[in-house]
OpenMM code with the backbone's topology and positions (N, CA, C; nanometers):
from openmm import Vec3, app, unit

residues = "MET LEU SER GLU ALA GLN LEU LYS LYS CYS PHE LEU VAL CYS GLN SER LEU SER SER MET TYR LEU PRO ILE TYR LEU VAL ARG PHE ASP SER ARG TYR ASN ALA ILE TYR ILE LEU ALA GLY GLU GLU THR GLU VAL LEU ILE GLY GLY ASN GLY GLU ILE VAL GLU ILE".split()
positions = [
    Vec3(-12.7310, 5.5011, -0.9744),
    Vec3(-12.6540, 5.6058, -1.0387),
    Vec3(-12.5939, 5.6978, -0.9322),
    Vec3(-12.4719, 5.7339, -0.9520),
    Vec3(-12.4024, 5.8235, -0.8594),
    Vec3(-12.4560, 5.9655, -0.8700),
    Vec3(-12.4646, 6.0327, -0.7569),
    Vec3(-12.5024, 6.1733, -0.7581),
    Vec3(-12.3755, 6.2585, -0.7640),
    Vec3(-12.3930, 6.3825, -0.8017),
    Vec3(-12.2781, 6.4736, -0.8085),
    Vec3(-12.2179, 6.4946, -0.6693),
    Vec3(-12.3039, 6.4999, -0.5677),
    Vec3(-12.2566, 6.5173, -0.4306),
    Vec3(-12.1724, 6.3980, -0.3866),
    Vec3(-12.2132, 6.2765, -0.4257),
    Vec3(-12.1357, 6.1576, -0.3917),
    Vec3(-11.9992, 6.1605, -0.4586),
    Vec3(-11.9952, 6.1988, -0.5849),
    Vec3(-11.8676, 6.2038, -0.6569),
    Vec3(-11.7711, 6.3024, -0.5926),
    Vec3(-11.8223, 6.4200, -0.5559),
    Vec3(-11.7368, 6.5211, -0.4932),
    Vec3(-11.6845, 6.4723, -0.3587),
    Vec3(-11.7731, 6.4138, -0.2778),
    Vec3(-11.7321, 6.3658, -0.1458),
    Vec3(-11.6324, 6.2516, -0.1586),
    Vec3(-11.6543, 6.1618, -0.2547),
    Vec3(-11.5623, 6.0496, -0.2772),
    Vec3(-11.4231, 6.1013, -0.3120),
    Vec3(-11.4166, 6.2004, -0.3984),
    Vec3(-11.2885, 6.2584, -0.4361),
    Vec3(-11.2189, 6.3199, -0.3153),
    Vec3(-11.2937, 6.3969, -0.2338),
    Vec3(-11.2349, 6.4622, -0.1176),
    Vec3(-11.1880, 6.3612, -0.0136),
    Vec3(-11.2661, 6.2558, 0.0079),
    Vec3(-11.2265, 6.1525, 0.1041),
    Vec3(-11.1007, 6.0809, 0.0559),
    Vec3(-11.0974, 6.0430, -0.0706),
    Vec3(-10.9790, 5.9735, -0.1241),
    Vec3(-10.8559, 6.0630, -0.1187),
    Vec3(-10.8736, 6.1920, -0.1458),
    Vec3(-10.7619, 6.2858, -0.1368),
    Vec3(-10.7116, 6.2956, 0.0068),
    Vec3(-10.8025, 6.3019, 0.1028),
    Vec3(-10.7638, 6.3098, 0.2439),
    Vec3(-10.6926, 6.1837, 0.2893),
    Vec3(-10.7444, 6.0684, 0.2480),
    Vec3(-10.6816, 5.9418, 0.2859),
    Vec3(-10.5402, 5.9303, 0.2290),
    Vec3(-10.5237, 5.9706, 0.1043),
    Vec3(-10.3910, 5.9615, 0.0440),
    Vec3(-10.2948, 6.0644, 0.1048),
    Vec3(-10.3462, 6.1773, 0.1506),
    Vec3(-10.2615, 6.2759, 0.2190),
    Vec3(-10.2106, 6.2220, 0.3513),
    Vec3(-10.2860, 6.1291, 0.4106),
    Vec3(-10.2432, 6.0650, 0.5353),
    Vec3(-10.1597, 5.9399, 0.5075),
    Vec3(-10.1227, 5.9209, 0.3812),
    Vec3(-10.0409, 5.8074, 0.3370),
    Vec3(-10.1064, 5.6716, 0.3671),
    Vec3(-10.2396, 5.6676, 0.3608),
    Vec3(-10.3102, 5.5412, 0.3767),
    Vec3(-10.3355, 5.4813, 0.2388),
    Vec3(-10.3064, 5.3543, 0.2211),
    Vec3(-10.3364, 5.2916, 0.0926),
    Vec3(-10.4882, 5.2724, 0.0791),
    Vec3(-10.5399, 5.3021, -0.0376),
    Vec3(-10.6822, 5.2826, -0.0646),
    Vec3(-10.6954, 5.1498, -0.1386),
    Vec3(-10.7580, 5.0528, -0.0715),
    Vec3(-10.7675, 4.9181, -0.1263),
    Vec3(-10.8908, 4.8964, -0.2135),
    Vec3(-11.0010, 4.9656, -0.1812),
    Vec3(-11.1259, 4.9364, -0.2509),
    Vec3(-11.2141, 5.0599, -0.2535),
    Vec3(-11.2678, 5.0905, -0.3700),
    Vec3(-11.3721, 5.1913, -0.3855),
    Vec3(-11.4804, 5.1244, -0.4683),
    Vec3(-11.6009, 5.1114, -0.4093),
    Vec3(-11.7066, 5.0368, -0.4760),
    Vec3(-11.8398, 5.1068, -0.4591),
    Vec3(-11.9193, 5.1069, -0.5667),
    Vec3(-12.0545, 5.1610, -0.5621),
    Vec3(-12.1516, 5.0461, -0.5414),
    Vec3(-12.2312, 5.0536, -0.4366),
    Vec3(-12.3308, 4.9507, -0.4071),
    Vec3(-12.4665, 5.0029, -0.4527),
    Vec3(-12.5155, 4.9493, -0.5637),
    Vec3(-12.6409, 4.9983, -0.6212),
    Vec3(-12.7620, 4.9606, -0.5364),
    Vec3(-12.7506, 4.8590, -0.4531),
    Vec3(-12.8634, 4.8213, -0.3669),
    Vec3(-12.8945, 4.9312, -0.2666),
    Vec3(-12.7908, 4.9943, -0.2132),
    Vec3(-12.8071, 5.0983, -0.1118),
    Vec3(-12.7769, 5.2383, -0.1646),
    Vec3(-12.7398, 5.2471, -0.2912),
    Vec3(-12.7020, 5.3744, -0.3530),
    Vec3(-12.5941, 5.4437, -0.2705),
    Vec3(-12.4875, 5.3694, -0.2383),
    Vec3(-12.3812, 5.4212, -0.1532),
    Vec3(-12.2447, 5.3820, -0.2088),
    Vec3(-12.1442, 5.4625, -0.1766),
    Vec3(-12.0057, 5.4335, -0.2138),
    Vec3(-11.9340, 5.3831, -0.0892),
    Vec3(-11.8647, 5.2723, -0.1033),
    Vec3(-11.7888, 5.2127, 0.0068),
    Vec3(-11.6410, 5.2280, -0.0238),
    Vec3(-11.5637, 5.2777, 0.0720),
    Vec3(-11.4194, 5.2948, 0.0568),
    Vec3(-11.3503, 5.2206, 0.1706),
    Vec3(-11.2534, 5.1374, 0.1353),
    Vec3(-11.1724, 5.0652, 0.2335),
    Vec3(-11.0293, 5.1124, 0.2176),
    Vec3(-10.9721, 5.1641, 0.3272),
    Vec3(-10.8360, 5.2180, 0.3221),
    Vec3(-10.7609, 5.1809, 0.4483),
    Vec3(-10.6300, 5.1679, 0.4351),
    Vec3(-10.5479, 5.1340, 0.5503),
    Vec3(-10.5882, 5.0001, 0.6085),
    Vec3(-10.5616, 4.9822, 0.7372),
    Vec3(-10.5940, 4.8556, 0.8014),
    Vec3(-10.7327, 4.8558, 0.8644),
    Vec3(-10.7829, 4.9723, 0.9018),
    Vec3(-10.9098, 4.9780, 0.9744),
    Vec3(-11.0080, 5.0823, 0.9237),
    Vec3(-10.9750, 5.1588, 0.8235),
    Vec3(-11.0584, 5.2703, 0.7828),
    Vec3(-11.1617, 5.2273, 0.6798),
    Vec3(-11.2884, 5.2478, 0.7143),
    Vec3(-11.3986, 5.2206, 0.6243),
    Vec3(-11.4854, 5.3456, 0.6173),
    Vec3(-11.5236, 5.3856, 0.4964),
    Vec3(-11.6072, 5.5037, 0.4783),
    Vec3(-11.7238, 5.4649, 0.3892),
    Vec3(-11.8439, 5.5059, 0.4289),
    Vec3(-11.9642, 5.4822, 0.3503),
    Vec3(-12.0269, 5.6175, 0.3198),
    Vec3(-12.0388, 5.6482, 0.1905),
    Vec3(-12.0941, 5.7763, 0.1470),
    Vec3(-12.2342, 5.7502, 0.0935),
    Vec3(-12.3335, 5.8112, 0.1575),
    Vec3(-12.4734, 5.7918, 0.1198),
    Vec3(-12.5103, 5.8655, -0.0080),
    Vec3(-12.6343, 5.8477, -0.0507),
    Vec3(-12.6836, 5.9052, -0.1747),
    Vec3(-12.6850, 6.0570, -0.1786),
    Vec3(-12.6930, 6.1200, -0.0606),
    Vec3(-12.6932, 6.2665, -0.0561),
    Vec3(-12.5529, 6.3251, -0.0453),
    Vec3(-12.4491, 6.2398, -0.0454),
    Vec3(-12.3111, 6.2874, -0.0385),
    Vec3(-12.2573, 6.3011, 0.1014),
    Vec3(-12.3356, 6.2654, 0.2007),
    Vec3(-12.2907, 6.2720, 0.3393),
    Vec3(-12.2256, 6.1403, 0.3798),
    Vec3(-12.1260, 6.1484, 0.4662),
    Vec3(-12.0611, 6.0281, 0.5178),
    Vec3(-12.1558, 5.9651, 0.6194),
    Vec3(-12.1942, 5.8417, 0.5921),
    Vec3(-12.2902, 5.7717, 0.6763),
    Vec3(-12.2215, 5.7035, 0.7918),
    Vec3(-12.1038, 5.6454, 0.7638),
    Vec3(-12.0393, 5.5604, 0.8628),
    Vec3(-11.8898, 5.5641, 0.8406),
    Vec3(-11.8146, 5.5669, 0.9504),
    Vec3(-11.6689, 5.5593, 0.9389),
    Vec3(-11.6204, 5.4473, 1.0270),
] * unit.nanometer
topology = app.Topology()
chain = topology.addChain("A")
for resn in residues:
    res = topology.addResidue(resn, chain)
    for name in ("N", "CA", "C"):
        topology.addAtom(name, app.Element.getBySymbol(name[0]), res)
């Protein structure tokens, strides 16, 4: 289940990516790791952990 912190961070990251005119190809919730994965542009990957912090870029 998504946390409120994850939802807020996901929205802010997607807004920032679109402001940089990067296409967002994939937004997926991985229930095994309780994380949101975002794939944008040609090389941008973002992983948002369960506490709403960006784990990996």
